[in-house]
Each structure stands twice: as structure tokens, then as C-alpha cells.
N, C-alpha and C positions, 0 to 999 in steps of 0.2 A: 680374587680377592681382595682389597684393602680391609686390613684390619682396623677397627676404631681405636682411636688412641681416646684415653680417660685424661680428661684435662681437667683438673680444681683450678680454677683461680679464684683468689681471693683478692676481694677490692680493700683501697686503700681505707675504706670505712672500717674494716672488720679485722685489717691487722694494727692499725694504731687502739682498736679495744671498743669501735664502737660505738653506741652514744653515751656512756658513760664519761670515757674522753672526750666527747663532744663538747660535752654539758659542763665538764670540768673547763675546759680551753676557753668556752663562751665567759664562764663566771669569771676567766682571771683577764681576758682579752675587754670586755666593755666598762668595768670603770679605770683601764688606761686611757680609753678613745673616751671618756667624757671628763676627764683630769686634762688631754692633752687640748693648748688653746687654739691649737691651729685645725683640729680635728673635732671641736666642741661646738662649733656651727653648723656641721653636715649632721648632727645627733642630736636636735632638738627633738622632743617628746620622752615618751615614756621607755627608759632602759628595760623594761621587764620586756615590754612586746618587742623590740626591737631583739632584746637578748632571745625571745621565744622563737622569730621568723628565722634567726642566725643557726639555731638548733635544728632548726627545718630543713633549713637550704644545706646547711652543712652535711649531713649524710649524703643527701641526693648528690651533690659535686664531688662526692669520695666511692660513688658506686652503691652505695646504702640503699636505705629505702626513699620513694620520692615524696618523702613528706609535704614538701613546698610545695610543689607541682599540684598536689592534691587539694589542698586550701585554695592556693592563689595561681594557678595555671602554670605555665613554663617561666620557669627565673627569667628569663631576657634581664640580666642585673645590669649591662651595660644603659640600655634602653630606661630602666628603672632611675639610674641614676643619674639621669642625663639633667632633669632639675636641678641638680647639684653643683657648685663647682668645685669638680674633683683637680686639682693641679698637682703637678709632679711633687712637689713639697710635700704635699696632703698625701698621697701616695704614701711617700716613703717615711713619714709620719704612721700610717697606717700598718705598715708592715714591720715597723718599729714595735709598735705596740702588740703587735703579733707575735714576732720572734721573742720579745720579751714574756707573753702567754706561755708560748709554747716554752723557753725556757725554764719559770714556773709549773709548771706540771709533770716536766723531763720530757715532752715529746719530742723535742730537741736530739734527745739519745737516741730516737728511733729511727730504722732506718726508712721506714713507710712512713713517718713522723717528716724526716727531711724531704720526702717526695711531693708531700703532701704541701709544705713549706715552700718547695719551689712552683708547684703548679700557684700558689697563691702571691708569688709574684708578680708569677706572668698575667694572673687577673688583675692586680694593681697596674700595670703597666697600660691593659685593655680599659680599666674605668676612667683612665686620664682622658677629661674632656676641656680643661681651658689649662692656659697656660699660669704661671707661677706671676703675679704682681710683684713689680721691683718694691722698695719701702722707700 
């Protein structure tokens, strides 16, 4: 007879501090995005609504509650972003804004936060759907 092992899996969501940390991150991130000349054209619209969606998406992305899917269906983020010109330069700007927000709230000092940021770098690459334009 095989003895069952008791595994306690902690999601990145719980390891970073749950919704409280997500809320701080979103609040630190979006003012940077809206101030960035490269990103601003991609984020026209109500910042509060965009922040609300991000506060729902990130928990699910990190293994927490599936809040985003409950309201909007499967995330399918690449498909949802296809109407927007996401270039390598814009992906880099997005990551810079995110890195600065991580630093502002101290998430860059947390091993789970570093794993979270690593996942975001992968997502940024996947979201690219257009080449950079030469100026």
C-alpha cells in the first residue's frame, strides 16, 4: 500500500500576499502606463475600468480565484490584444512600467514576486503582434 503524501501547494497569488498586493501593484502600474508616450495609445479609455479588469485577471494568472473568467470568460489575452499594435518596443515599455511598479511596492524583494515578474516577461513576448516601426 502506498502512503499518500500530504502536499501543500501555495499559489504565487498567495505567496505574494493575495489581492492586497495585486491592488497595490495595479495602482502603482497604471499611472506609469498612462504617462508613457509609447503605451498611452494602447490604453485609451477609463483607467479605472482597465484597472478593475487587471485586478480580476492577475489573481487568476497567479493561481488564485478565477475572477476574470467568471465575468468575461476565458482570458485569451493574446486574442483580446490583437486589435492593438503591440510591438517589441511597447512590450519592453510595458515591462519597464511593471518592473518600476514591482520596485515601488517592494514585490521585487520577494522570491515569489520575482517568479511572478518572470512569468510577465514571457507574457510580454507572447503579446507582440507587430514589428517596431522605424522612425
